[in-house]
Structure formats: structure tokens, C-alpha cells
C-alpha positions as CSV (number, residue, x, y, z in Angstrom):
1,M,111.7,80.4,95.1
2,N,110.5,81.9,91.9
3,L,108.4,84.8,90.7
4,A,105.7,83.6,88.5
5,M,102.3,84.6,86.9
6,V,99.3,82.4,87.2
7,V,98.2,81.6,83.6
8,G,95.8,78.8,84.0
9,T,94.2,76.1,86.2
10,V,94.2,72.4,86.3
11,V,90.9,70.6,87.1
12,A,91.5,67.1,88.3
13,T,88.5,65.1,89.7
14,Q,90.7,62.2,90.6
15,K,93.7,63.2,92.6
16,N,95.9,62.3,95.6
17,D,94.2,62.7,99.0
18,H,96.7,65.5,99.9
19,F,95.3,67.6,97.0
20,V,91.6,67.2,98.0
21,G,90.2,70.7,98.5
22,S,93.2,72.5,96.9
23,K,93.4,74.5,93.7
24,L,96.1,73.4,91.2
25,L,97.3,76.4,89.1
26,I,99.6,76.7,86.1
27,C,102.4,79.2,86.8
28,D,104.8,80.7,84.2
29,V,108.1,81.7,85.9
30,C,109.0,85.4,85.1
31,S,111.8,87.9,85.6
32,P,111.5,90.7,88.2
33,D,110.1,93.0,85.4
34,G,107.3,90.5,84.7
35,T,108.6,89.0,81.5
36,L,107.3,85.5,81.2
37,S,109.8,82.8,80.6
38,G,107.5,80.1,79.0
39,S,108.7,77.7,81.7
40,E,105.5,76.6,83.4
41,V,104.8,74.6,86.6
42,V,101.8,73.3,88.2
43,A,101.6,74.4,91.8
44,V,99.3,73.9,94.7
45,D,97.8,77.2,95.8
46,T,97.8,78.0,99.6
47,V,97.0,81.7,99.5
48,G,93.9,82.2,97.2
49,A,95.7,83.2,94.0
50,G,94.0,83.5,90.7
51,A,94.6,84.0,86.9
52,G,96.8,87.0,86.2
53,D,98.1,87.2,89.7
54,Y,102.0,87.5,90.2
55,V,102.9,85.0,92.8
56,V,105.8,83.5,94.8
57,V,106.3,79.8,94.0
58,V,108.4,77.5,96.2
59,S,109.5,74.8,93.8
60,E,111.6,72.6,95.8
61,G,109.8,69.4,97.1
62,N,110.7,69.7,100.9
63,S,109.9,73.4,101.0
64,S,106.7,72.8,99.1
65,R,105.6,70.1,101.5
66,Q,106.4,72.3,104.5
67,A,104.2,75.0,103.0
68,M,101.5,72.5,102.8
69,R,102.2,71.4,106.3
70,S,102.3,67.8,105.0
71,A,105.7,65.9,105.2
72,D,104.6,63.1,103.0
73,A,102.6,64.9,100.3
74,P,103.7,64.4,96.7
75,I,104.2,68.1,95.9
76,D,106.9,69.8,93.8
77,A,105.7,73.3,93.7
78,T,103.5,75.5,96.1
79,I,102.3,79.0,95.8
80,V,103.1,80.8,99.0
81,G,102.5,84.4,98.3
82,I,100.7,87.0,96.0
83,V,103.0,89.7,94.9
84,D,102.0,93.3,95.4
85,R,105.1,94.9,93.9
86,V,108.7,94.0,93.0
87,D,111.6,96.5,93.5
88,A,114.7,95.5,91.5
89,A,117.6,97.3,89.9
90,G,116.4,100.6,91.1
91,R,113.0,100.3,89.5
92,T,109.6,99.3,90.9
93,M,107.4,96.9,89.0
94,K,103.8,97.5,90.1
95,V,101.6,94.5,89.6
96,L,98.4,95.6,91.2
């Protein structure tokens, strides 16, 4: 799993049947203090995330498919949580 920030959306009118009705969001992986890495992934949203939200992204294929409840879906990354706050190294990063 990775922490990431939603930095964009992908609009695809032609897509695999497993993605119909799902939002595809561009997520920039970040450190616990919110510093963006510039390493971006496209993830299927399962929690109603939007631009600017910090999220938890599962980026392993099998875990991503389990999150989508579809064993044969061609998914590499899935957003499985919206982050309220991160506590790390004795500090709290508030993201609300």
C-alpha cells in the first residue's frame, strides 16, 4: 500500500467492462508528511475520492482485484481509503 494524493482524473469512454461505472484517478505517491514523489499511478476509485484528497492505494495486482471484488479484472492499482490524518515520527500530518 502507498499513501498518495489525487492529482487528476482519466476519462476513458472506451474501456474494459470491469471499469464501467468506475472513476479512474491519477495518484501521486507521497511520503507521510505529504511530499509528492512525482511517481504517479492510475487507480480505480472504490471510495469516492476526488482531486486533492490524500488516499491509500493498493498497487499490487491481486490485492487490487480483491478490492474490486473481481478476480479477473485487469487492475494494477485501487484506491481503498481516504486519509483523514497521518501520525508518523511523533508528528501528525493533518490533511483535512
